[in-house]
MMTF fields as JSON, N, C-alpha, C and O atoms, coordinates in Angstrom:
{
  "mmtfVersion": "1.0.0",
  "mmtfProducer": "UNKNOWN",
  "numBonds": 283,
  "numAtoms": 284,
  "numGroups": 71,
  "numChains": 1,
  "numModels": 1,
  "chainsPerModel": [1],
  "groupsPerChain": [71],
  "chainIdList": ["A"],
  "bondAtomList": [4, 2, 8, 6, 12, 10, 16, 14, 20, 18, 24, 22, 28, 26, 32, 30, 36, 34, 40, 38, 44, 42, 48, 46, 52, 50, 56, 54, 60, 58, 64, 62, 68, 66, 72, 70, 76, 74, 80, 78, 84, 82, 88, 86, 92, 90, 96, 94, 100, 98, 104, 102, 108, 106, 112, 110, 116, 114, 120, 118, 124, 122, 128, 126, 132, 130, 136, 134, 140, 138, 144, 142, 148, 146, 152, 150, 156, 154, 160, 158, 164, 162, 168, 166, 172, 170, 176, 174, 180, 178, 184, 182, 188, 186, 192, 190, 196, 194, 200, 198, 204, 202, 208, 206, 212, 210, 216, 214, 220, 218, 224, 222, 228, 226, 232, 230, 236, 234, 240, 238, 244, 242, 248, 246, 252, 250, 256, 254, 260, 258, 264, 262, 268, 266, 272, 270, 276, 274, 280, 278],
  "bondOrderList": [1, 1, 1, 1, 1, 1, 1, 1, 1, 1, 1, 1, 1, 1, 1, 1, 1, 1, 1, 1, 1, 1, 1, 1, 1, 1, 1, 1, 1, 1, 1, 1, 1, 1, 1, 1, 1, 1, 1, 1, 1, 1, 1, 1, 1, 1, 1, 1, 1, 1, 1, 1, 1, 1, 1, 1, 1, 1, 1, 1, 1, 1, 1, 1, 1, 1, 1, 1, 1, 1],
  "groupList": [{"groupName": "UNK", "atomNameList": ["N", "CA", "C", "O"], "elementList": ["N", "C", "C", "O"], "formalChargeList": [0, 0, 0, 0], "bondAtomList": [1, 0, 2, 1, 3, 2], "bondOrderList": [1, 1, 2], "singleLetterCode": "X", "chemCompType": "L-PEPTIDE LINKING"}],
  "groupTypeList": [0, 0, 0, 0, 0, 0, 0, 0, 0, 0, 0, 0, 0, 0, 0, 0, 0, 0, 0, 0, 0, 0, 0, 0, 0, 0, 0, 0, 0, 0, 0, 0, 0, 0, 0, 0, 0, 0, 0, 0, 0, 0, 0, 0, 0, 0, 0, 0, 0, 0, 0, 0, 0, 0, 0, 0, 0, 0, 0, 0, 0, 0, 0, 0, 0, 0, 0, 0, 0, 0, 0],
  "groupIdList": [1, 2, 3, 4, 5, 6, 7, 8, 9, 10, 11, 12, 13, 14, 15, 16, 17, 18, 19, 20, 21, 22, 23, 24, 25, 26, 27, 28, 29, 30, 31, 32, 33, 34, 35, 36, 37, 38, 39, 40, 41, 42, 43, 44, 45, 46, 47, 48, 49, 50, 51, 52, 53, 54, 55, 56, 57, 58, 59, 60, 61, 62, 63, 64, 65, 66, 67, 68, 69, 70, 71],
  "secStructList": [7, 7, 3, 3, 3, 3, 3, 3, 1, 1, 7, 7, 6, 6, 1, 7, 3, 3, 3, 3, 3, 6, 6, 7, 6, 6, 7, 7, 7, 4, 4, 4, 3, 3, 3, 3, 3, 3, 3, 1, 1, 2, 2, 2, 2, 2, 2, 2, 2, 2, 2, 2, 7, 6, 6, 7, 7, 3, 3, 3, 7, 6, 6, 6, 7, 4, 4, 4, 7, 7, 7],
  "xCoordList": [-7.146, -8.265, -8.23, -7.202, -9.333, -9.438, -9.589, -10.23, -8.968, -9.048, -8.995, -8.654, -9.348, -9.143, -7.721, -7.173, -7.097, -5.706, -5.627, -6.443, -4.626, -4.405, -2.894, -2.064, -2.573, -1.161, -0.987, -1.882, 0.181, 0.539, 0.821, 1.576, 0.222, 0.425, 1.84, 2.283, 2.541, 3.924, 4.856, 4.667, 5.854, 6.797, 7.815, 8.067, 8.393, 9.444, 10.786, 10.836, 11.873, 13.171, 13.697, 14.71, 12.994, 13.376, 12.451, 12.576, 11.524, 10.618, 9.387, 8.697, 9.083, 7.964, 6.794, 6.995, 5.585, 4.38, 4.159, 4.055, 4.088, 3.928, 2.464, 1.546, 2.268, 0.921, 0.597, 1.395, -0.598, -1.06, -2.441, -3.238, -2.691, -4.048, -4.822, -4.243, -6.132, -6.994, -6.808, -7.058, -6.38, -6.223, -4.832, -4.552, -3.966, -2.58, -2.535, -3.249, -1.711, -1.479, -0.792, -0.839, -0.124, 0.629, -0.079, 0.536, -1.383, -2.179, -2.189, -2.52, -1.819, -1.787, -3.196, -4.2, -3.234, -4.516, -5.26, -4.653, -6.547, -7.405, -6.991, -7.11, -6.521, -6.113, -4.77, -4.416, -4.035, -2.722, -2.625, -1.549, -3.737, -3.763, -4.754, -5.69, -4.506, -5.414, -5.812, -4.973, -7.126, -7.634, -7.254, -7.445, -6.715, -6.494, -7.725, -8.173, -8.289, -9.501, -9.455, -8.542, -10.439, -10.579, -9.887, -10.289, -8.824, -7.994, -7.692, -7.815, -7.292, -6.998, -5.629, -5.406, -4.739, -3.358, -2.644, -3.118, -1.55, -0.754, -0.248, -0.145, 0.075, 0.624, -0.485, -0.229, -1.697, -2.837, -3.084, -3.376, -2.959, -3.156, -2.103, -2.416, -0.86, 0.207, 0.031, 0.217, -0.321, -0.599, -1.676, -1.549, -2.733, -3.83, -3.348, -3.651, -2.615, -2.119, -1.193, -1.265, -0.345, 0.599, -0.161, 0.26, -1.29, -2.109, -2.817, -2.857, -3.374, -4.107, -3.288, -3.754, -2.066, -1.149, 0.198, 1.15, 0.301, 1.55, 2.806, 3.921, 2.641, 3.801, 4.341, 5.355, 3.67, 4.12, 4.745, 4.467, 5.609, 6.259, 5.68, 5.357, 5.55, 4.915, 5.775, 6.534, 5.621, 6.284, 5.323, 4.574, 5.347, 4.482, 5.0, 6.208, 4.084, 4.42, 5.134, 4.735, 6.181, 6.918, 6.019, 6.201, 5.058, 4.265, 2.998, 2.653, 2.311, 1.051, 1.133, 0.265, 2.133, 2.26, 3.679, 4.299, 4.168, 5.549, 5.951, 7.081, 5.073, 5.439, 5.733, 6.419, 5.251, 5.454, 6.481, 6.756, 7.048, 8.03, 9.395, 9.923, 9.96, 11.246, 12.363, 13.527, 12.033, 13.077, 13.149, 14.011],
  "yCoordList": [-0.868, -0.217, -0.512, -0.335, -0.954, -1.285, -0.01, 0.952, -0.043, 1.076, 0.516, -0.649, 1.383, 1.019, 1.312, 2.338, 0.376, 0.489, 0.507, -0.107, 1.226, 1.399, 1.24, 1.374, 0.956, 1.001, 2.001, 2.208, 2.589, 3.573, 2.827, 1.854, 3.263, 2.535, 2.7, 1.868, 3.706, 3.919, 3.305, 3.487, 2.583, 1.966, 3.007, 4.009, 2.734, 3.598, 3.217, 2.394, 3.805, 3.574, 2.157, 1.75, 1.41, 0.001, -0.986, -2.194, -0.489, -1.326, -1.77, -2.69, -1.141, -1.473, -0.519, 0.661, -1.023, -0.196, 0.115, -0.797, 1.401, 1.843, 1.709, 2.165, 1.093, 0.882, 2.0, 2.328, 2.569, 3.669, 3.35, 2.622, 3.899, 3.861, 5.01, 5.975, 4.909, 5.952, 7.321, 8.364, 7.304, 8.552, 9.174, 10.207, 8.599, 9.056, 10.371, 10.562, 11.275, 12.584, 12.448, 13.36, 11.277, 11.019, 10.047, 9.509, 9.815, 8.954, 9.544, 10.714, 8.712, 9.215, 9.618, 9.205, 10.442, 10.823, 9.596, 8.557, 9.711, 8.562, 7.931, 6.714, 8.68, 8.117, 7.365, 6.649, 7.506, 6.871, 5.915, 5.742, 5.298, 4.321, 3.203, 3.354, 2.072, 0.907, 0.492, 0.37, 0.273, -0.111, -1.568, -2.441, -1.819, -3.157, -3.657, -4.776, -2.838, -3.224, -2.797, -2.091, -3.227, -2.875, -3.945, -5.108, -3.526, -4.485, -3.918, -2.719, -4.837, -4.49, -3.825, -3.091, -4.082, -3.555, -3.457, -3.988, -2.801, -2.689, -4.051, -4.343, -4.908, -6.235, -7.087, -7.834, -6.954, -7.677, -7.144, -7.902, -5.839, -5.222, -5.671, -5.957, -5.738, -6.21, -7.641, -8.003, -8.494, -9.92, -10.062, -10.864, -9.28, -9.329, -8.834, -9.454, -7.743, -7.209, -8.235, -8.438, -8.86, -9.889, -11.06, -11.639, -11.431, -12.54, -12.139, -12.92, -10.939, -10.5, -9.993, -9.985, -9.571, -9.055, -9.718, -9.063, -11.025, -11.731, -11.275, -11.613, -10.538, -10.063, -8.742, -8.254, -8.153, -6.84, -7.007, -7.963, -6.037, -5.993, -4.798, -3.775, -4.922, -3.887, -3.517, -4.33, -2.285, -1.765, -0.775, -0.066, -0.732, 0.188, 1.616, 1.85, 2.556, 3.981, 4.279, 3.783, 5.086, 5.494, 6.195, 6.053, 6.945, 7.828, 7.168, 7.405, 6.353, 5.757, 4.27, 3.714, 3.594, 2.142, 1.785, 0.863, 2.553, 2.408, 1.005, 0.601, 0.231, -1.169, -1.997, -3.013, -1.622, -2.397, -1.772, -2.305, -0.678, 0.063, -0.607, -0.728, -1.041, -1.7, -0.853, -1.25, 0.304, 1.21, 1.458, 2.215],
  "zCoordList": [14.131, 13.465, 11.984, 11.33, 11.464, 10.022, 9.232, 9.654, 8.058, 7.094, 5.718, 5.511, 4.74, 3.345, 3.028, 3.432, 2.275, 1.838, 0.321, -0.366, -0.193, -1.598, -1.88, -0.981, -3.124, -3.48, -4.646, -5.465, -4.669, -5.689, -6.963, -6.953, -8.084, -9.361, -9.897, -10.69, -9.509, -9.949, -8.933, -7.73, -9.391, -8.456, -7.979, -8.648, -6.795, -6.244, -6.855, -7.769, -6.361, -6.937, -6.684, -7.255, -5.82, -5.547, -6.228, -6.026, -7.032, -7.806, -7.035, -7.475, -5.886, -5.059, -5.269, -5.557, -5.127, -5.1, -3.608, -2.788, -3.272, -1.911, -1.446, -2.128, -0.304, 0.265, 1.263, 2.141, 1.095, 1.927, 2.526, 1.934, 3.683, 4.258, 3.675, 3.176, 3.739, 3.183, 3.875, 3.271, 5.109, 5.864, 5.672, 6.282, 4.865, 4.714, 3.982, 2.997, 4.447, 3.791, 2.47, 1.645, 2.243, 1.027, 0.095, -0.827, 0.331, -0.534, -1.943, -2.132, -2.946, -4.333, -4.784, -4.203, -5.844, -6.432, -6.914, -7.179, -7.028, -7.413, -8.725, -8.866, -9.671, -10.966, -10.873, -11.809, -9.797, -9.683, -8.498, -7.926, -8.131, -7.059, -7.358, -8.142, -6.697, -6.84, -5.439, -4.547, -5.257, -3.963, -3.683, -4.529, -2.491, -1.991, -1.297, -1.549, -0.416, 0.273, 1.72, 2.149, 2.457, 3.892, 4.704, 4.705, 5.404, 6.151, 7.558, 7.809, 8.462, 9.824, 9.995, 10.958, 9.078, 9.246, 7.894, 6.889, 7.886, 6.645, 6.224, 5.033, 7.226, 6.865, 6.201, 5.257, 6.713, 6.08, 4.66, 3.736, 4.519, 3.212, 2.224, 1.068, 2.663, 1.784, 1.431, 0.269, 2.379, 2.079, 1.015, 0.09, 1.154, 0.185, -1.2, -2.219, -1.228, -2.478, -3.164, -4.376, -2.382, -2.954, -3.523, -4.524, -2.901, -3.373, -4.659, -5.61, -4.703, -5.85, -7.031, -8.171, -6.741, -7.774, -7.575, -7.149, -7.879, -7.576, -8.342, -7.945, -9.397, -10.158, -9.656, -10.155, -8.667, -8.121, -6.75, -6.026, -6.41, -5.087, -4.325, -4.929, -3.008, -2.211, -0.983, -0.457, -0.568, 0.644, 1.342, 0.67, 2.623, 3.334, 3.277, 3.233, 3.278, 3.332, 4.657, 5.71, 4.593, 5.802, 6.795, 8.004, 6.308, 7.138, 7.709, 8.867, 6.92, 7.418, 7.636, 8.309, 7.103, 7.276, 7.694, 7.165, 8.669, 9.096, 9.531, 9.259, 10.201, 10.557, 9.36, 9.478, 8.212, 6.941, 6.039, 4.963, 6.433, 5.606, 5.755, 6.86, 4.618, 4.63, 4.105, 4.16, 3.598, 3.129, 1.761, 1.315]
}
């Protein structure tokens, strides 16, 4: 199912920006997130984010993007 994906503007303790789907309970507030776009999966969203923001690192949210969560 396609959804809008966003990444948290603040990095986690491992230096990654956490990727969330729009329906995630842990989606950051609007002022602290950047839209990635409408994608089919978290892996597609991360690929797009890596292409558009090559200097940043990304990880999937444990709760909404678990297949992409690396820890």
